TIKOL-268689 format. One record per residue (C-alpha): residue number from 1; chain; x, y, z. Coordinates in nm, 2 decimals. Example, Ala and Ser with C-alpha at 12.3 -4.5 7.8 and 13.67 -1.06 7.14 Angstrom:
# TIKOL-268689
<site><nr>1</nr><kette>A</kette><x>1.23</x><y>-0.45</y><z>0.78</z></site>
<site><nr>2</nr><kette>A</kette><x>1.37</x><y>-0.11</y><z>0.71</z></site>
//
This chain:
# TIKOL-268689
<site><nr>1</nr><kette>A</kette><x>0.00</x><y>0.00</y><z>0.00</z></site>
<site><nr>2</nr><kette>A</kette><x>0.14</x><y>0.34</y><z>-0.09</z></site>
<site><nr>3</nr><kette>A</kette><x>-0.10</x><y>0.60</y><z>0.03</z></site>
<site><nr>4</nr><kette>A</kette><x>-0.36</x><y>0.70</y><z>0.29</z></site>
<site><nr>5</nr><kette>A</kette><x>-0.66</x><y>0.89</y><z>0.16</z></site>
<site><nr>6</nr><kette>A</kette><x>-0.88</x><y>1.11</y><z>0.37</z></site>
<site><nr>7</nr><kette>A</kette><x>-1.21</x><y>1.25</y><z>0.27</z></site>
<site><nr>8</nr><kette>A</kette><x>-1.49</x><y>1.43</y><z>0.45</z></site>
<site><nr>9</nr><kette>A</kette><x>-1.84</x><y>1.31</y><z>0.37</z></site>
<site><nr>10</nr><kette>A</kette><x>-2.19</x><y>1.42</y><z>0.46</z></site>
<site><nr>11</nr><kette>A</kette><x>-2.25</x><y>1.12</y><z>0.69</z></site>
<site><nr>12</nr><kette>A</kette><x>-1.95</x><y>1.18</y><z>0.90</z></site>
<site><nr>13</nr><kette>A</kette><x>-2.08</x><y>1.48</y><z>1.11</z></site>
<site><nr>14</nr><kette>A</kette><x>-2.31</x><y>1.24</y><z>1.29</z></site>
<site><nr>15</nr><kette>A</kette><x>-2.00</x><y>1.05</y><z>1.41</z></site>
<site><nr>16</nr><kette>A</kette><x>-1.80</x><y>1.34</y><z>1.55</z></site>
<site><nr>17</nr><kette>A</kette><x>-1.62</x><y>1.25</y><z>1.87</z></site>
<site><nr>18</nr><kette>A</kette><x>-1.43</x><y>0.96</y><z>1.72</z></site>
<site><nr>19</nr><kette>A</kette><x>-1.21</x><y>0.87</y><z>1.43</z></site>
<site><nr>20</nr><kette>A</kette><x>-1.40</x><y>0.69</y><z>1.15</z></site>
<site><nr>21</nr><kette>A</kette><x>-1.18</x><y>0.43</y><z>0.99</z></site>
<site><nr>22</nr><kette>A</kette><x>-1.25</x><y>0.26</y><z>0.66</z></site>
<site><nr>23</nr><kette>A</kette><x>-1.04</x><y>-0.01</y><z>0.50</z></site>
<site><nr>24</nr><kette>A</kette><x>-1.07</x><y>-0.19</y><z>0.17</z></site>
<site><nr>25</nr><kette>A</kette><x>-0.90</x><y>-0.53</y><z>0.19</z></site>
<site><nr>26</nr><kette>A</kette><x>-0.88</x><y>-0.86</y><z>0.02</z></site>
<site><nr>27</nr><kette>A</kette><x>-0.81</x><y>-1.20</y><z>0.18</z></site>
<site><nr>28</nr><kette>A</kette><x>-0.68</x><y>-1.54</y><z>0.08</z></site>
<site><nr>29</nr><kette>A</kette><x>-0.73</x><y>-1.81</y><z>0.34</z></site>
<site><nr>30</nr><kette>A</kette><x>-0.62</x><y>-2.16</y><z>0.25</z></site>
<site><nr>31</nr><kette>A</kette><x>-0.65</x><y>-2.49</y><z>0.44</z></site>
<site><nr>32</nr><kette>A</kette><x>-0.67</x><y>-2.86</y><z>0.38</z></site>
<site><nr>33</nr><kette>A</kette><x>-0.90</x><y>-3.14</y><z>0.45</z></site>
<site><nr>34</nr><kette>A</kette><x>-0.74</x><y>-3.48</y><z>0.45</z></site>
<site><nr>35</nr><kette>A</kette><x>-0.93</x><y>-3.80</y><z>0.53</z></site>
<site><nr>36</nr><kette>A</kette><x>-1.20</x><y>-3.57</y><z>0.66</z></site>
<site><nr>37</nr><kette>A</kette><x>-0.97</x><y>-3.40</y><z>0.91</z></site>
<site><nr>38</nr><kette>A</kette><x>-0.87</x><y>-3.03</y><z>0.90</z></site>
<site><nr>39</nr><kette>A</kette><x>-0.51</x><y>-2.92</y><z>0.85</z></site>
<site><nr>40</nr><kette>A</kette><x>-0.42</x><y>-2.55</y><z>0.91</z></site>
<site><nr>41</nr><kette>A</kette><x>-0.10</x><y>-2.37</y><z>0.80</z></site>
<site><nr>42</nr><kette>A</kette><x>-0.09</x><y>-2.01</y><z>0.93</z></site>
<site><nr>43</nr><kette>A</kette><x>0.15</x><y>-1.92</y><z>0.65</z></site>
<site><nr>44</nr><kette>A</kette><x>-0.14</x><y>-1.97</y><z>0.41</z></site>
<site><nr>45</nr><kette>A</kette><x>-0.35</x><y>-1.70</y><z>0.56</z></site>
<site><nr>46</nr><kette>A</kette><x>-0.28</x><y>-1.36</y><z>0.40</z></site>
<site><nr>47</nr><kette>A</kette><x>-0.44</x><y>-1.03</y><z>0.29</z></site>
<site><nr>48</nr><kette>A</kette><x>-0.38</x><y>-0.73</y><z>0.07</z></site>
<site><nr>49</nr><kette>A</kette><x>-0.47</x><y>-0.39</y><z>0.22</z></site>
<site><nr>50</nr><kette>A</kette><x>-0.57</x><y>-0.18</y><z>-0.08</z></site>
<site><nr>51</nr><kette>A</kette><x>-0.68</x><y>0.15</y><z>0.08</z></site>
<site><nr>52</nr><kette>A</kette><x>-0.74</x><y>0.32</y><z>0.42</z></site>
<site><nr>53</nr><kette>A</kette><x>-0.96</x><y>0.63</y><z>0.48</z></site>
<site><nr>54</nr><kette>A</kette><x>-0.97</x><y>0.82</y><z>0.80</z></site>
<site><nr>55</nr><kette>A</kette><x>-1.22</x><y>1.09</y><z>0.88</z></site>
<site><nr>56</nr><kette>A</kette><x>-1.18</x><y>1.37</y><z>0.95</z></site>
<site><nr>57</nr><kette>A</kette><x>-0.86</x><y>1.55</y><z>0.85</z></site>
<site><nr>58</nr><kette>A</kette><x>-0.56</x><y>1.46</y><z>1.08</z></site>
<site><nr>59</nr><kette>A</kette><x>-0.19</x><y>1.50</y><z>1.02</z></site>
<site><nr>60</nr><kette>A</kette><x>-0.05</x><y>1.15</y><z>1.03</z></site>
<site><nr>61</nr><kette>A</kette><x>0.32</x><y>1.08</y><z>1.00</z></site>
<site><nr>62</nr><kette>A</kette><x>0.32</x><y>0.70</y><z>1.01</z></site>
<site><nr>63</nr><kette>A</kette><x>0.12</x><y>0.38</y><z>1.06</z></site>
<site><nr>64</nr><kette>A</kette><x>0.12</x><y>0.01</y><z>1.07</z></site>
<site><nr>65</nr><kette>A</kette><x>-0.13</x><y>-0.26</y><z>0.97</z></site>
<site><nr>66</nr><kette>A</kette><x>-0.15</x><y>-0.61</y><z>1.12</z></site>
<site><nr>67</nr><kette>A</kette><x>-0.36</x><y>-0.91</y><z>1.03</z></site>
<site><nr>68</nr><kette>A</kette><x>-0.46</x><y>-1.10</y><z>1.34</z></site>
<site><nr>69</nr><kette>A</kette><x>-0.71</x><y>-1.33</y><z>1.49</z></site>
<site><nr>70</nr><kette>A</kette><x>-0.84</x><y>-1.14</y><z>1.79</z></site>
<site><nr>71</nr><kette>A</kette><x>-1.13</x><y>-1.34</y><z>1.94</z></site>
<site><nr>72</nr><kette>A</kette><x>-0.98</x><y>-1.67</y><z>1.80</z></site>
<site><nr>73</nr><kette>A</kette><x>-0.63</x><y>-1.61</y><z>1.94</z></site>
<site><nr>74</nr><kette>A</kette><x>-0.63</x><y>-1.94</y><z>2.13</z></site>
<site><nr>75</nr><kette>A</kette><x>-0.51</x><y>-2.23</y><z>1.92</z></site>
<site><nr>76</nr><kette>A</kette><x>-0.80</x><y>-2.46</y><z>2.02</z></site>
<site><nr>77</nr><kette>A</kette><x>-1.06</x><y>-2.20</y><z>1.94</z></site>
<site><nr>78</nr><kette>A</kette><x>-0.91</x><y>-2.13</y><z>1.60</z></site>
<site><nr>79</nr><kette>A</kette><x>-0.89</x><y>-2.50</y><z>1.52</z></site>
<site><nr>80</nr><kette>A</kette><x>-1.25</x><y>-2.56</y><z>1.62</z></site>
<site><nr>81</nr><kette>A</kette><x>-1.37</x><y>-2.28</y><z>1.39</z></site>
<site><nr>82</nr><kette>A</kette><x>-1.18</x><y>-2.41</y><z>1.09</z></site>
<site><nr>83</nr><kette>A</kette><x>-1.32</x><y>-2.75</y><z>1.16</z></site>
<site><nr>84</nr><kette>A</kette><x>-1.67</x><y>-2.61</y><z>1.15</z></site>
<site><nr>85</nr><kette>A</kette><x>-1.58</x><y>-2.45</y><z>0.81</z></site>
<site><nr>86</nr><kette>A</kette><x>-1.45</x><y>-2.79</y><z>0.69</z></site>
<site><nr>87</nr><kette>A</kette><x>-1.78</x><y>-2.95</y><z>0.81</z></site>
<site><nr>88</nr><kette>A</kette><x>-1.97</x><y>-2.71</y><z>0.59</z></site>
<site><nr>89</nr><kette>A</kette><x>-1.75</x><y>-2.80</y><z>0.29</z></site>
<site><nr>90</nr><kette>A</kette><x>-1.78</x><y>-3.17</y><z>0.35</z></site>
<site><nr>91</nr><kette>A</kette><x>-2.16</x><y>-3.14</y><z>0.36</z></site>
<site><nr>92</nr><kette>A</kette><x>-2.15</x><y>-2.96</y><z>0.03</z></site>
<site><nr>93</nr><kette>A</kette><x>-1.93</x><y>-3.24</y><z>-0.12</z></site>
<site><nr>94</nr><kette>A</kette><x>-2.14</x><y>-3.53</y><z>0.01</z></site>
<site><nr>95</nr><kette>A</kette><x>-2.52</x><y>-3.48</y><z>0.07</z></site>
<site><nr>96</nr><kette>A</kette><x>-2.53</x><y>-3.83</y><z>0.23</z></site>
<site><nr>97</nr><kette>A</kette><x>-2.27</x><y>-3.72</y><z>0.48</z></site>
<site><nr>98</nr><kette>A</kette><x>-2.47</x><y>-3.40</y><z>0.54</z></site>
<site><nr>99</nr><kette>A</kette><x>-2.78</x><y>-3.60</y><z>0.62</z></site>
<site><nr>100</nr><kette>A</kette><x>-2.61</x><y>-3.85</y><z>0.85</z></site>
<site><nr>101</nr><kette>A</kette><x>-2.39</x><y>-3.60</y><z>1.03</z></site>
<site><nr>102</nr><kette>A</kette><x>-2.70</x><y>-3.39</y><z>1.09</z></site>
<site><nr>103</nr><kette>A</kette><x>-2.87</x><y>-3.69</y><z>1.25</z></site>
<site><nr>104</nr><kette>A</kette><x>-2.56</x><y>-3.75</y><z>1.46</z></site>
<site><nr>105</nr><kette>A</kette><x>-2.51</x><y>-3.38</y><z>1.55</z></site>
<site><nr>106</nr><kette>A</kette><x>-2.44</x><y>-3.47</y><z>1.92</z></site>
<site><nr>107</nr><kette>A</kette><x>-2.22</x><y>-3.76</y><z>1.82</z></site>
<site><nr>108</nr><kette>A</kette><x>-1.92</x><y>-3.86</y><z>2.01</z></site>
<site><nr>109</nr><kette>A</kette><x>-1.57</x><y>-3.82</y><z>1.88</z></site>
<site><nr>110</nr><kette>A</kette><x>-1.56</x><y>-4.19</y><z>1.79</z></site>
<site><nr>111</nr><kette>A</kette><x>-1.89</x><y>-4.15</y><z>1.59</z></site>
<site><nr>112</nr><kette>A</kette><x>-1.75</x><y>-3.86</y><z>1.40</z></site>
<site><nr>113</nr><kette>A</kette><x>-1.43</x><y>-4.05</y><z>1.32</z></site>
<site><nr>114</nr><kette>A</kette><x>-1.65</x><y>-4.33</y><z>1.19</z></site>
<site><nr>115</nr><kette>A</kette><x>-1.84</x><y>-4.09</y><z>0.96</z></site>
<site><nr>116</nr><kette>A</kette><x>-1.51</x><y>-3.96</y><z>0.83</z></site>
<site><nr>117</nr><kette>A</kette><x>-1.39</x><y>-4.31</y><z>0.76</z></site>
<site><nr>118</nr><kette>A</kette><x>-1.71</x><y>-4.39</y><z>0.58</z></site>
<site><nr>119</nr><kette>A</kette><x>-1.73</x><y>-4.09</y><z>0.35</z></site>
<site><nr>120</nr><kette>A</kette><x>-1.39</x><y>-3.93</y><z>0.33</z></site>
<site><nr>121</nr><kette>A</kette><x>-1.13</x><y>-4.21</y><z>0.36</z></site>
<site><nr>122</nr><kette>A</kette><x>-0.84</x><y>-4.16</y><z>0.12</z></site>
<site><nr>123</nr><kette>A</kette><x>-0.97</x><y>-3.82</y><z>0.02</z></site>
<site><nr>124</nr><kette>A</kette><x>-0.78</x><y>-3.49</y><z>0.00</z></site>
<site><nr>125</nr><kette>A</kette><x>-0.91</x><y>-3.13</y><z>-0.06</z></site>
<site><nr>126</nr><kette>A</kette><x>-0.75</x><y>-2.79</y><z>-0.07</z></site>
<site><nr>127</nr><kette>A</kette><x>-0.99</x><y>-2.52</y><z>0.03</z></site>
<site><nr>128</nr><kette>A</kette><x>-0.94</x><y>-2.15</y><z>-0.06</z></site>
<site><nr>129</nr><kette>A</kette><x>-1.17</x><y>-1.88</y><z>0.09</z></site>
<site><nr>130</nr><kette>A</kette><x>-1.12</x><y>-1.54</y><z>-0.08</z></site>
<site><nr>131</nr><kette>A</kette><x>-1.26</x><y>-1.19</y><z>-0.04</z></site>
<site><nr>132</nr><kette>A</kette><x>-1.22</x><y>-0.93</y><z>-0.31</z></site>
<site><nr>133</nr><kette>A</kette><x>-1.20</x><y>-0.56</y><z>-0.20</z></site>
<site><nr>134</nr><kette>A</kette><x>-1.45</x><y>-0.58</y><z>0.09</z></site>
<site><nr>135</nr><kette>A</kette><x>-1.51</x><y>-0.27</y><z>0.29</z></site>
<site><nr>136</nr><kette>A</kette><x>-1.47</x><y>-0.25</y><z>0.67</z></site>
<site><nr>137</nr><kette>A</kette><x>-1.57</x><y>0.05</y><z>0.88</z></site>
<site><nr>138</nr><kette>A</kette><x>-1.55</x><y>0.13</y><z>1.25</z></site>
<site><nr>139</nr><kette>A</kette><x>-1.55</x><y>0.44</y><z>1.48</z></site>
<site><nr>140</nr><kette>A</kette><x>-1.30</x><y>0.48</y><z>1.76</z></site>
<site><nr>141</nr><kette>A</kette><x>-1.18</x><y>0.74</y><z>2.01</z></site>
<site><nr>142</nr><kette>A</kette><x>-0.88</x><y>0.53</y><z>2.11</z></site>
<site><nr>143</nr><kette>A</kette><x>-0.56</x><y>0.74</y><z>2.11</z></site>
<site><nr>144</nr><kette>A</kette><x>-0.74</x><y>1.06</y><z>1.99</z></site>
<site><nr>145</nr><kette>A</kette><x>-0.58</x><y>1.29</y><z>2.25</z></site>
<site><nr>146</nr><kette>A</kette><x>-0.23</x><y>1.14</y><z>2.22</z></site>
<site><nr>147</nr><kette>A</kette><x>-0.21</x><y>1.15</y><z>1.84</z></site>
<site><nr>148</nr><kette>A</kette><x>-0.18</x><y>0.77</y><z>1.82</z></site>
<site><nr>149</nr><kette>A</kette><x>-0.52</x><y>0.63</y><z>1.71</z></site>
<site><nr>150</nr><kette>A</kette><x>-0.57</x><y>0.26</y><z>1.69</z></site>
<site><nr>151</nr><kette>A</kette><x>-0.86</x><y>0.05</y><z>1.56</z></site>
<site><nr>152</nr><kette>A</kette><x>-0.95</x><y>-0.32</y><z>1.52</z></site>
<site><nr>153</nr><kette>A</kette><x>-1.16</x><y>-0.38</y><z>1.22</z></site>
<site><nr>154</nr><kette>A</kette><x>-1.36</x><y>-0.71</y><z>1.26</z></site>
<site><nr>155</nr><kette>A</kette><x>-1.58</x><y>-0.86</y><z>0.99</z></site>
<site><nr>156</nr><kette>A</kette><x>-1.85</x><y>-0.95</y><z>1.25</z></site>
<site><nr>157</nr><kette>A</kette><x>-1.91</x><y>-0.58</y><z>1.33</z></site>
<site><nr>158</nr><kette>A</kette><x>-1.73</x><y>-0.38</y><z>1.05</z></site>
<site><nr>159</nr><kette>A</kette><x>-1.86</x><y>-0.51</y><z>0.72</z></site>
<site><nr>160</nr><kette>A</kette><x>-2.06</x><y>-0.24</y><z>0.55</z></site>
<site><nr>161</nr><kette>A</kette><x>-2.34</x><y>-0.27</y><z>0.30</z></site>
<site><nr>162</nr><kette>A</kette><x>-2.29</x><y>0.07</y><z>0.13</z></site>
<site><nr>163</nr><kette>A</kette><x>-1.99</x><y>0.26</y><z>-0.01</z></site>
<site><nr>164</nr><kette>A</kette><x>-2.02</x><y>0.62</y><z>-0.13</z></site>
<site><nr>165</nr><kette>A</kette><x>-2.40</x><y>0.58</y><z>-0.12</z></site>
<site><nr>166</nr><kette>A</kette><x>-2.40</x><y>0.27</y><z>-0.34</z></site>
<site><nr>167</nr><kette>A</kette><x>-2.46</x><y>-0.10</y><z>-0.24</z></site>
<site><nr>168</nr><kette>A</kette><x>-2.13</x><y>-0.26</y><z>-0.16</z></site>
<site><nr>169</nr><kette>A</kette><x>-2.24</x><y>-0.61</y><z>-0.22</z></site>
<site><nr>170</nr><kette>A</kette><x>-2.00</x><y>-0.73</y><z>0.04</z></site>
<site><nr>171</nr><kette>A</kette><x>-2.10</x><y>-1.10</y><z>0.05</z></site>
<site><nr>172</nr><kette>A</kette><x>-2.09</x><y>-1.11</y><z>-0.33</z></site>
<site><nr>173</nr><kette>A</kette><x>-1.71</x><y>-1.06</y><z>-0.30</z></site>
<site><nr>174</nr><kette>A</kette><x>-1.67</x><y>-1.38</y><z>-0.10</z></site>
<site><nr>175</nr><kette>A</kette><x>-1.59</x><y>-1.71</y><z>-0.27</z></site>
<site><nr>176</nr><kette>A</kette><x>-1.48</x><y>-2.06</y><z>-0.17</z></site>
<site><nr>177</nr><kette>A</kette><x>-1.30</x><y>-2.30</y><z>-0.41</z></site>
<site><nr>178</nr><kette>A</kette><x>-1.24</x><y>-2.67</y><z>-0.33</z></site>
<site><nr>179</nr><kette>A</kette><x>-0.99</x><y>-2.87</y><z>-0.53</z></site>
<site><nr>180</nr><kette>A</kette><x>-0.89</x><y>-3.23</y><z>-0.48</z></site>
<site><nr>181</nr><kette>A</kette><x>-1.08</x><y>-3.56</y><z>-0.49</z></site>
<site><nr>182</nr><kette>A</kette><x>-1.38</x><y>-3.35</y><z>-0.59</z></site>
<site><nr>183</nr><kette>A</kette><x>-1.41</x><y>-2.99</y><z>-0.71</z></site>
<site><nr>184</nr><kette>A</kette><x>-1.65</x><y>-2.73</y><z>-0.58</z></site>
<site><nr>185</nr><kette>A</kette><x>-1.71</x><y>-2.36</y><z>-0.60</z></site>
<site><nr>186</nr><kette>A</kette><x>-1.94</x><y>-2.18</y><z>-0.34</z></site>
<site><nr>187</nr><kette>A</kette><x>-2.05</x><y>-1.83</y><z>-0.42</z></site>
<site><nr>188</nr><kette>A</kette><x>-2.07</x><y>-1.57</y><z>-0.14</z></site>
<site><nr>189</nr><kette>A</kette><x>-2.43</x><y>-1.47</y><z>-0.19</z></site>
<site><nr>190</nr><kette>A</kette><x>-2.75</x><y>-1.62</y><z>-0.32</z></site>
<site><nr>191</nr><kette>A</kette><x>-2.91</x><y>-1.96</y><z>-0.26</z></site>
<site><nr>192</nr><kette>A</kette><x>-2.69</x><y>-2.21</y><z>-0.07</z></site>
<site><nr>193</nr><kette>A</kette><x>-2.41</x><y>-1.95</y><z>-0.05</z></site>
<site><nr>194</nr><kette>A</kette><x>-2.14</x><y>-1.88</y><z>0.20</z></site>
<site><nr>195</nr><kette>A</kette><x>-2.35</x><y>-1.60</y><z>0.36</z></site>
<site><nr>196</nr><kette>A</kette><x>-2.64</x><y>-1.85</y><z>0.43</z></site>
<site><nr>197</nr><kette>A</kette><x>-2.42</x><y>-2.12</y><z>0.59</z></site>
<site><nr>198</nr><kette>A</kette><x>-2.45</x><y>-2.16</y><z>0.97</z></site>
<site><nr>199</nr><kette>A</kette><x>-2.26</x><y>-2.42</y><z>1.15</z></site>
<site><nr>200</nr><kette>A</kette><x>-2.35</x><y>-2.51</y><z>1.51</z></site>
<site><nr>201</nr><kette>A</kette><x>-2.07</x><y>-2.44</y><z>1.76</z></site>
<site><nr>202</nr><kette>A</kette><x>-2.17</x><y>-2.65</y><z>2.06</z></site>
<site><nr>203</nr><kette>A</kette><x>-1.91</x><y>-2.50</y><z>2.28</z></site>
<site><nr>204</nr><kette>A</kette><x>-2.04</x><y>-2.14</y><z>2.24</z></site>
<site><nr>205</nr><kette>A</kette><x>-2.39</x><y>-2.26</y><z>2.18</z></site>
<site><nr>206</nr><kette>A</kette><x>-2.44</x><y>-2.05</y><z>1.87</z></site>
<site><nr>207</nr><kette>A</kette><x>-2.51</x><y>-2.10</y><z>1.50</z></site>
<site><nr>208</nr><kette>A</kette><x>-2.20</x><y>-1.94</y><z>1.36</z></site>
<site><nr>209</nr><kette>A</kette><x>-2.17</x><y>-1.75</y><z>1.03</z></site>
<site><nr>210</nr><kette>A</kette><x>-1.85</x><y>-1.96</y><z>0.99</z></site>
<site><nr>211</nr><kette>A</kette><x>-1.71</x><y>-1.82</y><z>0.67</z></site>
<site><nr>212</nr><kette>A</kette><x>-1.71</x><y>-1.47</y><z>0.82</z></site>
<site><nr>213</nr><kette>A</kette><x>-1.57</x><y>-1.59</y><z>1.15</z></site>
<site><nr>214</nr><kette>A</kette><x>-1.26</x><y>-1.75</y><z>1.01</z></site>
<site><nr>215</nr><kette>A</kette><x>-1.15</x><y>-1.43</y><z>0.83</z></site>
<site><nr>216</nr><kette>A</kette><x>-0.89</x><y>-1.25</y><z>1.05</z></site>
<site><nr>217</nr><kette>A</kette><x>-0.93</x><y>-0.90</y><z>1.18</z></site>
<site><nr>218</nr><kette>A</kette><x>-0.73</x><y>-0.59</y><z>1.07</z></site>
<site><nr>219</nr><kette>A</kette><x>-0.55</x><y>-0.38</y><z>1.33</z></site>
<site><nr>220</nr><kette>A</kette><x>-0.45</x><y>-0.03</y><z>1.23</z></site>
<site><nr>221</nr><kette>A</kette><x>-0.21</x><y>0.20</y><z>1.43</z></site>
<site><nr>222</nr><kette>A</kette><x>-0.14</x><y>0.56</y><z>1.34</z></site>
<site><nr>223</nr><kette>A</kette><x>0.11</x><y>0.82</y><z>1.46</z></site>
<site><nr>224</nr><kette>A</kette><x>0.04</x><y>1.19</y><z>1.42</z></site>
<site><nr>225</nr><kette>A</kette><x>-0.04</x><y>1.52</y><z>1.59</z></site>
<site><nr>226</nr><kette>A</kette><x>-0.23</x><y>1.50</y><z>1.92</z></site>
<site><nr>227</nr><kette>A</kette><x>-0.57</x><y>1.65</y><z>1.91</z></site>
<site><nr>228</nr><kette>A</kette><x>-0.78</x><y>1.77</y><z>2.20</z></site>
<site><nr>229</nr><kette>A</kette><x>-1.12</x><y>1.59</y><z>2.21</z></site>
<site><nr>230</nr><kette>A</kette><x>-1.28</x><y>1.93</y><z>2.29</z></site>
<site><nr>231</nr><kette>A</kette><x>-1.16</x><y>2.07</y><z>1.96</z></site>
<site><nr>232</nr><kette>A</kette><x>-1.21</x><y>1.76</y><z>1.75</z></site>
<site><nr>233</nr><kette>A</kette><x>-1.56</x><y>1.83</y><z>1.64</z></site>
<site><nr>234</nr><kette>A</kette><x>-1.45</x><y>2.18</y><z>1.53</z></site>
<site><nr>235</nr><kette>A</kette><x>-1.17</x><y>2.04</y><z>1.32</z></site>
<site><nr>236</nr><kette>A</kette><x>-1.42</x><y>1.79</y><z>1.17</z></site>
<site><nr>237</nr><kette>A</kette><x>-1.66</x><y>2.07</y><z>1.08</z></site>
<site><nr>238</nr><kette>A</kette><x>-1.39</x><y>2.27</y><z>0.90</z></site>
<site><nr>239</nr><kette>A</kette><x>-1.29</x><y>1.98</y><z>0.67</z></site>
<site><nr>240</nr><kette>A</kette><x>-1.41</x><y>2.06</y><z>0.32</z></site>
<site><nr>241</nr><kette>A</kette><x>-1.62</x><y>1.81</y><z>0.13</z></site>
<site><nr>242</nr><kette>A</kette><x>-1.41</x><y>1.60</y><z>-0.11</z></site>
<site><nr>243</nr><kette>A</kette><x>-1.08</x><y>1.71</y><z>0.04</z></site>
<site><nr>244</nr><kette>A</kette><x>-0.81</x><y>1.45</y><z>-0.03</z></site>
<site><nr>245</nr><kette>A</kette><x>-0.47</x><y>1.43</y><z>0.14</z></site>
<site><nr>246</nr><kette>A</kette><x>-0.22</x><y>1.19</y><z>0.00</z></site>
<site><nr>247</nr><kette>A</kette><x>0.03</x><y>1.04</y><z>0.24</z></site>
<site><nr>248</nr><kette>A</kette><x>0.28</x><y>0.84</y><z>0.05</z></site>
<site><nr>249</nr><kette>A</kette><x>0.45</x><y>0.55</y><z>0.22</z></site>
<site><nr>250</nr><kette>A</kette><x>0.26</x><y>0.62</y><z>0.54</z></site>
<site><nr>251</nr><kette>A</kette><x>0.22</x><y>0.25</y><z>0.63</z></site>
<site><nr>252</nr><kette>A</kette><x>0.51</x><y>0.01</y><z>0.71</z></site>
<site><nr>253</nr><kette>A</kette><x>0.35</x><y>-0.28</y><z>0.53</z></site>
<site><nr>254</nr><kette>A</kette><x>0.53</x><y>-0.56</y><z>0.35</z></site>
<site><nr>255</nr><kette>A</kette><x>0.43</x><y>-0.67</y><z>0.00</z></site>
<site><nr>256</nr><kette>A</kette><x>0.23</x><y>-0.95</y><z>0.14</z></site>
<site><nr>257</nr><kette>A</kette><x>0.07</x><y>-0.91</y><z>0.49</z></site>
<site><nr>258</nr><kette>A</kette><x>0.09</x><y>-1.26</y><z>0.63</z></site>
<site><nr>259</nr><kette>A</kette><x>-0.09</x><y>-1.38</y><z>0.94</z></site>
<site><nr>260</nr><kette>A</kette><x>0.16</x><y>-1.42</y><z>1.22</z></site>
<site><nr>261</nr><kette>A</kette><x>0.11</x><y>-1.74</y><z>1.43</z></site>
<site><nr>262</nr><kette>A</kette><x>0.07</x><y>-1.71</y><z>1.80</z></site>
<site><nr>263</nr><kette>A</kette><x>0.34</x><y>-1.84</y><z>2.03</z></site>
<site><nr>264</nr><kette>A</kette><x>0.15</x><y>-2.16</y><z>2.09</z></site>
<site><nr>265</nr><kette>A</kette><x>0.11</x><y>-2.22</y><z>1.71</z></site>
<site><nr>266</nr><kette>A</kette><x>0.48</x><y>-2.15</y><z>1.65</z></site>
<site><nr>267</nr><kette>A</kette><x>0.57</x><y>-2.40</y><z>1.93</z></site>
<site><nr>268</nr><kette>A</kette><x>0.34</x><y>-2.66</y><z>1.78</z></site>
<site><nr>269</nr><kette>A</kette><x>0.52</x><y>-2.65</y><z>1.44</z></site>
//
């Protein structure tokens, strides 16, 4: 990423009192399913940060962007969520497996192994979940008075439906491809799409929108001039509509922002 763009828009005045962060980002999340079991390699989880907008006008001198699992930071939680995503894939591959696993929803570990043996013995699949220029937006006051604002953009709360007054079609920008013993493509929106898939997480007792959950969050940090909260609204009101400030090389981002494994994951390798 080479620049940070700032614009003032009509809808921002209602949000005075906090920075409005907006990021446009694409993800590639790859994992494997071998003999019905999930295999995760953190090095195969990456993203490209295309653009960041911050409202209103502030003088930033630097910044950093980090791709991270926040709520799924524990290895066992992350593994469980990817296993749920794999279950959704396996049900798409084999309707018979879907029917039997649904009937055995409270099955023991031994029963699940038996189902894998029955339907997925000697099978191998590579799964790729991608997003293409999805828009995330959040409001934060963190670091406002110190000139070091920070925000965590999560898909569960930050995905937006509109961009510049037009439908963003966010779920339409999701896609899952499966290659291996069988081939499969699942669209992001529409009938039987990624957006409609819910997998039961019996630990959390929720029906999880699993293909949103397994996409990591984006953490943005900025450095710039400190601004008093008391004068923030005044500065916002003075920003002209359509103003654009180009900050070249503001972010210290590598060519490919790769998910960094936790200490536990690194130790497990």
